[in-house]
C-alpha positions in Angstrom: 0.0 0.0 0.0 1.5 3.4 -1.0 1.3 6.5 1.1 -1.6 8.0 -0.8 -3.8 4.9 -0.3 -2.8 4.7 3.4 -3.7 8.3 4.1 -7.0 8.0 2.3 -7.8 4.8 4.2 -7.0 6.5 7.5 -9.3 9.5 6.6 -12.1 7.1 5.8 -11.5 5.3 9.1 -11.6 8.7 10.9 -14.9 9.7 9.2 -16.3 6.3 10.2 -15.2 7.0 13.8 -17.1 10.3 13.6 -20.2 8.4 12.5 -19.9 6.0 15.4 -19.5 8.9 17.8 -22.7 10.5 16.4 -24.8 7.3 16.5 -23.8 5.5 19.7 -25.1 7.1 22.9 -22.5 5.5 25.1 -19.8 7.3 23.1 -21.3 10.8 23.2 -21.8 10.5 27.0 -18.1 9.7 27.5 -15.8 12.7 28.0 -12.7 10.6 27.2 -14.1 9.4 23.8 -15.2 13.0 23.0 -11.7 14.4 23.7 -9.9 11.7 21.8 -12.1 12.0 18.7 -11.9 15.8 18.8 -8.1 15.9 19.1 -7.7 13.4 16.2 -10.2 15.4 14.1 -8.5 18.7 14.8 -5.0 17.2 14.1 -6.1 15.5 10.9 -8.0 18.5 9.6 -5.1 20.8 10.3 -2.6 18.4 8.8 -4.7 17.9 5.6 -5.2 21.6 5.0 -1.5 22.5 5.8 0.3 19.6 4.2 -2.2 18.3 1.7 -2.7 14.7 0.7 0.0 12.6 -0.9 -0.9 12.0 -4.5 -3.2 15.0 -4.6 -0.8 17.9 -4.2 -2.1 19.6 -7.4 -5.7 19.5 -6.3 -6.2 22.1 -3.6 -9.9 21.6 -3.7 -9.5 18.1 -2.3 -7.3 19.3 0.5 -9.7 22.0 1.5 -12.8 19.8 1.1 -11.5 17.1 3.3 -10.0 19.5 5.9 -13.3 21.4 6.2 -15.3 18.2 6.4 -13.2 17.2 9.4 -13.7 20.6 11.0 -17.4 20.2 10.4 -17.2 16.9 12.3 -15.6 18.7 15.1 -18.5 21.2 15.3 -21.1 18.4 15.0 -19.4 16.3 17.7 -19.3 19.3 20.0 -23.0 19.8 19.5 -23.8 16.1 20.1 -21.6 16.0 23.3 -23.1 19.2 24.7 -26.7 18.0 24.0 -25.9 14.6 25.7 -24.4 16.4 28.7 -27.5 18.7 29.0 -29.9 15.7 28.8 -27.8 13.9 31.5 -27.9 17.0 33.8 -31.7 17.2 33.4 -32.1 13.5 34.1 -30.0 13.8 37.3 -32.0 16.9 38.4 -35.2 15.0 37.9 -33.9 12.0 39.9 -32.8 14.3 42.7 -36.1 16.1 42.8 -37.9 12.7 42.9 -35.7 11.5 45.8 -36.3 14.7 47.7 -40.1 14.5 47.3 -40.0 10.8 48.3 -37.9 11.6 51.4 -40.3 14.4 52.4 -43.3 12.1 52.0 -41.7 9.5 54.1 -40.9 12.1 56.7 -44.5 13.2 56.8 -45.7 9.7 57.1 -43.4 9.0 60.1 -44.3 12.3 61.8 -48.0 11.6 61.4 -47.6 8.1 62.9 -46.1 9.5 66.0 
């Protein structure tokens, strides 16, 4: 496998990783997975735009298109992660409220029995 094929294969694998991140809830709830995917995306996008792709040095449109696609994945992953964190916070708040209400009701029952 030559360098051009290897780089294209790695870019396809990275785009597939982004699709997994967007579709699997366990991944967009994980801060570690989010940071790893974002660092790889930012590094790859910057590298593609600055250095280009082997075998496609003459085609600047390919370099910019792939680089901007990866930056778009960064923005989309950021939105997905923030939305998942917000839903998680709302869920935790609802559970906390429910536990407080339940504790208050149990306290009322025990005080009325005495």
